[in-house]
C-alpha positions in Angstrom: 0.0 0.0 0.0 1.4 3.4 -1.0 2.0 6.4 1.3 -1.0 8.6 2.1 0.1 12.2 1.3 -1.1 13.5 4.6 0.8 10.8 6.5 3.9 11.4 4.4 3.7 15.1 5.2 3.3 14.5 8.9 6.2 12.0 8.8 8.5 14.6 7.2 7.4 17.2 9.7 8.0 14.8 12.6 11.5 14.1 11.3 12.2 17.8 11.0 11.0 18.3 14.5 13.4 15.7 15.8 16.3 17.4 14.0 15.3 20.7 15.4 15.2 19.4 18.9 18.7 17.8 18.5 20.2 21.1 17.4 21.8 23.6 19.8 19.1 26.2 19.9 20.4 28.3 22.8 22.0 31.1 20.8 19.0 32.8 19.2 16.7 32.0 22.1 19.2 33.4 24.6 19.4 36.6 22.5 15.6 36.9 22.6 15.6 36.4 26.3 18.1 39.2 26.7 16.0 41.5 24.5 13.0 40.6 26.6 14.7 41.3 29.9 16.0 44.6 28.6 12.6 45.3 27.3 11.2 45.0 30.8 13.8 47.6 31.9 12.9 49.8 28.9 9.2 49.7 29.9 10.1 51.2 33.3 11.7 54.1 31.5 8.7 54.4 29.1 11.2 53.9 26.3 9.4 50.8 25.0 6.1 52.6 24.5 7.9 55.5 22.8 9.5 53.1 20.3 6.2 51.4 19.6 4.4 54.7 19.1 7.0 55.6 16.4 6.6 52.2 14.7 2.8 52.6 14.6 3.1 56.1 13.3 5.5 55.1 10.6 3.4 52.1 9.6 0.3 54.3 9.2 2.1 56.9 7.1 3.5 54.1 4.9 0.4 52.0 4.4 -2.7 53.7 5.9 -4.6 53.5 9.2 -6.5 50.2 8.5 -4.6 47.3 10.0 -6.5 44.8 7.9 -4.9 46.3 4.7 -1.6 47.2 6.3 0.5 44.3 7.5 3.2 46.4 9.1 0.6 48.3 11.1 -1.1 45.0 12.1 2.3 43.7 13.3 3.1 47.0 15.2 -0.3 46.9 17.0 0.2 43.2 17.9 3.6 44.0 19.4 2.1 47.0 21.3 -0.6 44.8 22.7 1.9 42.2 23.7 3.8 44.8 25.7 0.5 45.9 27.4 0.3 49.3 25.7 -3.1 50.8 26.5 -5.7 50.7 23.7 -6.2 54.5 23.8 -2.4 55.0 23.5 -2.4 52.7 20.4 -5.3 54.6 18.9 -3.6 58.0 19.6 -0.5 56.7 17.8 -2.7 55.6 14.8 -4.3 59.1 14.8 -0.9 60.7 14.9 0.2 58.8 11.9 -2.9 59.8 10.0 -2.3 63.5 10.8 -1.0 65.2 7.6 0.8 67.8 9.7 2.6 65.2 11.9 6.3 64.9 11.5 7.6 62.5 8.8 9.9 59.9 10.2 12.7 58.2 8.3 14.5 54.9 9.2 18.2 54.9 9.4 20.9 52.3 10.4 24.4 52.9 11.7 27.2 50.3 12.1 30.5 50.4 13.9 32.8 49.0 16.5 33.3 49.8 20.2 36.4 48.9 22.1 37.6 45.3 22.2 36.2 44.8 18.6 32.6 44.7 19.7 30.4 45.2 16.7 27.3 47.4 17.1 24.3 47.8 14.8 22.0 50.7 15.6 18.5 51.1 14.1 16.9 54.6 14.3 13.7 56.2 13.4 14.0 60.0 13.2 12.5 63.2 11.9 15.9 64.9 11.8 18.7 62.9 10.2 21.4 65.5 11.0 20.6 65.4 14.7 20.6 61.6 14.7 23.8 61.0 12.9 25.6 63.6 15.0 24.3 62.0 18.2 25.3 58.5 17.1 28.7 59.6 15.9 29.3 61.4 19.2 28.7 58.3 21.3 31.1 56.2 19.2 33.8 58.9 19.4 33.3 59.5 23.2 33.7 55.8 24.0 36.7 55.0 21.7 34.5 53.5 19.0 34.4 53.9 15.2 31.4 54.6 13.1 31.6 52.5 9.9 29.9 52.5 6.6 26.5 50.9 5.9 26.9 47.2 5.1 30.3 46.9 6.9 28.8 44.5 9.5 26.7 42.3 7.1 29.1 39.4 7.6 28.6 39.5 11.4 24.8 39.7 11.7 22.0 37.7 10.2 18.5 39.1 10.0 16.1 36.6 11.6 12.4 36.6 12.5 12.0 36.2 16.2 8.5 35.3 17.6 7.5 34.8 21.2 4.2 33.0 22.0 2.9 32.3 25.5 2.3 28.5 25.9 -1.0 28.7 27.7 -2.9 25.5 27.0 -1.1 24.9 23.6 -0.1 21.3 22.9 3.7 21.7 22.5 4.3 19.0 19.9 1.4 19.8 17.7 2.4 23.5 17.9 6.0 22.8 17.0 4.9 20.8 13.9 2.7 23.7 12.8 5.7 26.1 13.4 8.0 24.0 11.2 5.3 24.1 8.5 5.4 27.9 8.8 9.2 28.0 8.3 10.6 27.7 11.8 14.3 27.2 12.0 14.5 26.9 15.8 11.8 26.4 18.5 12.4 26.6 22.2 10.0 26.5 25.2 11.4 28.2 28.2 9.5 29.7 31.3 6.2 29.2 29.6 7.1 31.0 26.5 7.8 29.6 23.0 10.6 31.3 21.1 10.5 30.7 17.4 13.2 31.7 14.9 12.8 32.0 11.2 14.8 33.2 8.3 14.0 36.8 7.2 12.4 35.4 4.1 10.0 33.3 6.2 8.9 36.1 8.5 5.7 36.8 6.6 5.0 33.1 6.2 5.2 32.6 10.0 2.9 35.6 10.6 0.3 34.0 8.3 0.7 30.6 10.0 0.0 32.2 13.4 -3.0 34.1 12.0 -4.3 30.8 10.6 -4.1 29.2 14.1 -5.7 32.3 15.7 -2.6 32.8 17.8 -1.4 36.3 18.6 2.3 36.4 19.4 3.5 38.4 22.4 6.1 39.8 20.0 7.2 39.4 16.4 10.1 41.3 15.0 13.1 41.1 12.7 16.3 41.0 14.8 20.0 41.1 13.8 21.5 38.0 15.4 25.3 37.8 15.6 27.0 34.8 13.9 29.6 34.7 16.5 30.1 36.5 19.9 33.1 37.9 21.8 33.6 37.1 25.4 35.2 39.8 27.6 36.2 40.1 31.2 33.3 41.2 33.4 34.6 44.7 34.0 35.2 45.3 30.3 31.8 43.8 29.3 30.0 46.0 31.8 31.6 49.1 30.2 30.4 47.9 26.8 26.9 47.4 28.2 26.9 51.0 29.6 27.6 52.3 26.1 24.8 50.1 24.7 22.5 51.6 27.2 23.6 55.1 26.2 22.7 54.3 22.6 19.3 52.9 23.6 18.5 56.0 25.7 18.6 58.2 22.7 15.1 59.1 21.6 15.8 58.4 18.0 17.1 54.8 18.6 14.7 51.9 18.1 17.1 48.9 18.5 20.7 48.2 19.2 22.3 44.9 18.3 25.8 43.7 19.3 28.0 40.7 19.4 29.2 40.8 23.0 28.7 37.4 24.7 26.1 37.8 27.4 27.6 35.4 30.0 25.5 34.4 33.0 27.8 36.5 35.2 27.1 39.6 33.0 23.4 38.9 32.9 23.3 39.0 36.7 24.5 42.5 36.7 21.9 43.8 34.2 
């Protein structure tokens, strides 16, 4: 008797799932955990909401105020909800983006090195490019870094889709099979939260898969994941993290990515 197509498909997915579980998946998941913990600190400074407000505003100006017809806005709203941003704040952000007299934001990226060869990738959203580049350059210069040219760090960072989904009453094995079907490269369950990694090209496919399953992720974003990391002595690593914090505190900065190894010892000091 020949293979049933459905059984064959499930067999392939099950095999892929076993391969995924046998891989070392700690790298991307650990990075996501770091981002999440820093996100909690950002929320205390109201920085996270400011970033999300900008993202919603830019999304509205780019594709209109209707999330059903604007995938970027739909994603921005989903992330805002996942961070517990109040509904009225989300709506004000949408209204702000719809205001013709509101400032027009542009998205910029800056790449460079800090001391000890630590690579840093800074993503910004700004209404004043001159102000932003001057501020970013000043931080690099003050802390013995070097601002490089766009594309100079492409060999260090990969763009990956990173999704976090609360487990709730989800059946883990069935969910993981669905995620593989949606393009998952890595899946990890830690502290009641699934972390799913995809290629940049499969980011949209994973969003569609989650929508099909009526699952709203806590967060979904493209991150720049380092291919390799550099481990420093604790004191030197703390100095680097202070500079990272200074970048992140700038109002024009949306995200900062780096290739410093976040050791357990360093994580305890954050």
